N, CA, C and O of each residue as an XYZ file, in Angstrom:
272
protein
N       0.846     -1.171      0.000
C       0.000      0.000      0.000
C       0.895      1.239      0.000
O       1.816      1.357      0.808
N       0.606      2.156     -0.920
C       1.360      3.403     -0.982
C       0.606      4.503     -0.237
O      -0.611      4.642     -0.360
N       1.344      5.260      0.521
C       0.780      6.411      1.227
C       1.447      7.655      0.657
O       2.673      7.741      0.593
N       0.638      8.604      0.251
C       1.145      9.817     -0.370
C       0.687     11.026      0.440
O      -0.497     11.159      0.750
N       1.617     11.896      0.778
C       1.280     13.129      1.485
C       0.975     14.221      0.472
O       1.712     14.425     -0.492
N      -0.130     14.920      0.715
C      -0.475     16.057     -0.137
C      -1.430     16.955      0.646
O      -2.072     16.500      1.593
N      -1.527     18.208      0.263
C      -2.420     19.119      0.981
C      -3.889     18.818      0.661
O      -4.215     18.276     -0.395
N      -4.747     19.179      1.583
C      -6.185     19.053      1.352
C      -6.637     20.276      0.565
O      -6.286     21.405      0.908
N      -7.402     20.055     -0.473
C      -7.888     21.141     -1.315
C      -9.412     21.115     -1.313
O     -10.022     20.080     -1.584
N     -10.021     22.250     -1.008
C     -11.465     22.386     -1.058
C     -11.823     23.342     -2.183
O     -11.183     24.381     -2.342
N     -12.847     22.999     -2.971
C     -13.334     23.862     -4.046
C     -14.692     24.424     -3.634
O     -15.404     23.821     -2.830
N     -15.044     25.579     -4.189
C     -16.337     26.228     -3.918
C     -16.538     26.448     -2.424
O     -17.487     25.933     -1.831
N     -15.643     27.212     -1.829
C     -15.663     27.462     -0.393
C     -16.259     28.834     -0.118
O     -15.887     29.816     -0.759
N     -17.190     28.903      0.841
C     -17.716     30.167      1.327
C     -16.922     30.542      2.566
O     -16.657     29.689      3.414
N     -16.543     31.800      2.681
C     -15.750     32.213      3.833
C     -16.076     33.612      4.290
O     -16.607     34.425      3.534
N     -15.751     33.878      5.529
C     -15.953     35.200      6.113
C     -14.860     35.432      7.150
O     -14.441     34.504      7.841
N     -14.404     36.678      7.251
C     -13.458     37.084      8.290
C     -14.173     38.092      9.173
O     -14.740     39.065      8.677
N     -14.146     37.861     10.484
C     -14.856     38.758     11.378
C     -14.157     38.886     12.717
O     -13.287     38.091     13.074
N     -14.568     39.913     13.446
C     -14.056     40.165     14.788
C     -15.216     40.014     15.759
O     -16.246     40.672     15.612
N     -15.048     39.151     16.745
C     -16.105     38.882     17.720
C     -15.531     38.883     19.128
O     -14.317     38.771     19.300
N     -16.392     39.007     20.143
C     -15.917     38.833     21.517
C     -15.359     37.427     21.705
O     -15.828     36.484     21.067
N     -14.377     37.279     22.562
C     -13.707     35.992     22.765
C     -14.698     34.898     23.156
O     -14.585     33.767     22.684
N     -15.661     35.221     24.009
C     -16.600     34.209     24.491
C     -17.608     33.794     23.432
O     -18.256     32.759     23.589
N     -17.768     34.573     22.342
C     -18.836     34.314     21.385
C     -18.342     33.893     20.005
O     -19.129     33.909     19.058
N     -17.076     33.518     19.850
C     -16.592     33.176     18.513
C     -17.255     31.918     17.976
O     -17.464     31.796     16.769
N     -17.591     30.973     18.864
C     -18.242     29.744     18.402
C     -19.682     30.002     17.958
O     -20.190     29.299     17.084
N     -20.339     30.990     18.539
C     -21.693     31.352     18.101
C     -21.659     31.925     16.688
O     -22.595     31.722     15.915
N     -20.582     32.641     16.344
C     -20.441     33.181     14.994
C     -20.288     32.059     13.974
O     -20.794     32.167     12.857
N     -19.604     30.997     14.339
C     -19.441     29.840     13.448
C     -20.799     29.200     13.184
O     -21.138     28.911     12.036
N     -21.576     28.981     14.240
C     -22.902     28.376     14.091
C     -23.824     29.282     13.273
O     -24.579     28.801     12.428
N     -23.763     30.587     13.523
C     -24.604     31.536     12.797
C     -24.261     31.549     11.310
O     -25.161     31.599     10.472
N     -22.979     31.505     10.976
C     -22.555     31.504      9.577
C     -23.067     30.251      8.867
O     -23.576     30.337      7.749
N     -22.938     29.114      9.496
C     -23.430     27.865      8.896
C     -24.950     27.892      8.730
O     -25.466     27.445      7.706
N     -25.670     28.408      9.723
C     -27.125     28.494      9.630
C     -27.563     29.438      8.515
O     -28.549     29.165      7.831
N     -26.847     30.543      8.323
C     -27.185     31.470      7.237
C     -26.998     30.817      5.876
O     -27.772     31.069      4.952
N     -25.981     29.985      5.750
C     -25.772     29.255      4.490
C     -26.943     28.312      4.238
O     -27.438     28.227      3.114
N     -27.385     27.609      5.268
C     -28.518     26.686      5.128
C     -29.809     27.427      4.775
O     -30.609     26.933      3.980
N     -30.015     28.614      5.365
C     -31.217     29.387      5.072
C     -31.252     29.875      3.625
O     -32.328     30.132      3.086
N     -30.086     30.004      2.993
C     -30.021     30.425      1.589
C     -30.270     29.266      0.627
O     -30.264     29.455     -0.589
N     -30.486     28.078      1.163
C     -30.781     26.923      0.336
C     -29.549     26.182     -0.151
O     -29.654     25.323     -1.027
N     -28.379     26.499      0.401
C     -27.147     25.805      0.034
C     -26.916     24.658      1.004
O     -27.351     24.706      2.154
N     -26.233     23.637      0.536
C     -25.972     22.463      1.359
C     -24.474     22.305      1.548
O     -23.776     21.924      0.609
N     -23.956     22.590      2.758
C     -22.528     22.407      3.013
C     -22.150     20.927      2.940
O     -22.848     20.075      3.488
N     -21.050     20.630      2.267
C     -20.646     19.235      2.086
C     -19.409     18.858      2.889
O     -18.960     17.713      2.827
N     -18.859     19.787      3.629
C     -17.647     19.490      4.376
C     -17.701     20.069      5.775
O     -18.732     20.596      6.193
N     -16.610     19.977      6.492
C     -16.564     20.496      7.859
C     -16.429     22.011      7.878
O     -16.014     22.619      6.891
N     -16.779     22.610      8.994
C     -16.527     24.034      9.197
C     -15.058     24.179      9.575
O     -14.584     23.549     10.520
N     -14.343     25.017      8.826
C     -12.912     25.231      9.068
C     -12.744     26.651      9.583
O     -13.275     27.590      8.989
N     -12.018     26.821     10.671
C     -11.801     28.171     11.190
C     -10.325     28.391     11.444
O      -9.563     27.458     11.696
N      -9.945     29.672     11.369
C      -8.568     30.079     11.592
C      -8.597     31.326     12.463
O      -9.222     32.322     12.097
N      -7.938     31.285     13.596
C      -7.883     32.436     14.491
C      -6.619     33.229     14.169
O      -5.505     32.716     14.278
N      -6.810     34.493     13.769
C      -5.691     35.335     13.357
C      -5.048     36.048     14.541
O      -3.840     35.952     14.756
N      -5.865     36.762     15.302
C      -5.332     37.535     16.425
C      -6.304     37.468     17.595
O      -7.520     37.385     17.422
N      -5.732     37.508     18.781
C      -6.533     37.582     19.997
C      -6.116     38.845     20.731
O      -4.950     39.005     21.093
N      -7.074     39.743     20.949
C      -6.815     40.975     21.677
C      -7.414     40.813     23.077
O      -8.610     41.022     23.280
N      -6.577     40.445     24.024
C      -7.033     40.177     25.389
C      -7.548     41.452     26.061
O      -8.497     41.399     26.843
N      -6.927     42.600     25.760
C      -7.339     43.851     26.404
C      -8.752     44.244     26.001
O      -9.547     44.658     26.844
N      -9.070     44.115     24.709
C     -10.405     44.470     24.222
C     -11.374     43.299     24.330
O     -12.583     43.481     24.184
N     -10.854     42.096     24.585
C     -11.702     40.914     24.692
C     -12.262     40.470     23.355
O     -13.381     39.963     23.284
N     -11.476     40.662     22.277
C     -11.935     40.328     20.930
C     -10.985     39.350     20.256
O      -9.804     39.267     20.591
N     -11.528     38.618     19.306
C     -10.730     37.694     18.514
C     -11.087     37.913     17.039
O     -12.257     38.041     16.681
N     -10.048     37.951     16.191
C     -10.247     38.070     14.745
C     -10.049     36.689     14.153
O      -9.001     36.071     14.340
N     -11.070     36.197     13.427
C     -10.987     34.852     12.888
C     -11.618     34.786     11.507
O     -12.392     35.656     11.107
N     -11.259     33.719     10.787
C     -11.858     33.422      9.488
C     -12.578     32.097      9.583
O     -12.111     31.165     10.237
N     -13.735     32.020      8.915
C     -14.545     30.810      8.933
C     -14.764     30.400      7.476
O     -15.104     31.234      6.637
N     -14.568     29.120      7.181
C     -14.736     28.606      5.826
C     -15.651     27.385      5.860
O     -15.531     26.529      6.737
N     -16.567     27.316      4.890
C     -17.466     26.168      4.762
C     -17.443     25.710      3.307
O     -17.883     26.449      2.425
N     -16.936     24.499      3.040
C     -16.940     23.992      1.658
C     -18.318     23.498      1.255
O     -18.504     23.038      0.128
């Protein structure tokens, strides 16, 4: 059996970058996915998120959310 390493590639990805309070970043992920469903689209993959910066003083986090 051959095992080959390669990057994962997703096509037709919807994404958003936003700034939210630290305690509510997961609610933004759920809200984004629900908005996609309300538009009649069917997500076929996992929700992927990337946290860019955490501002502890302001209590905010800047993150990107992607749904294939």
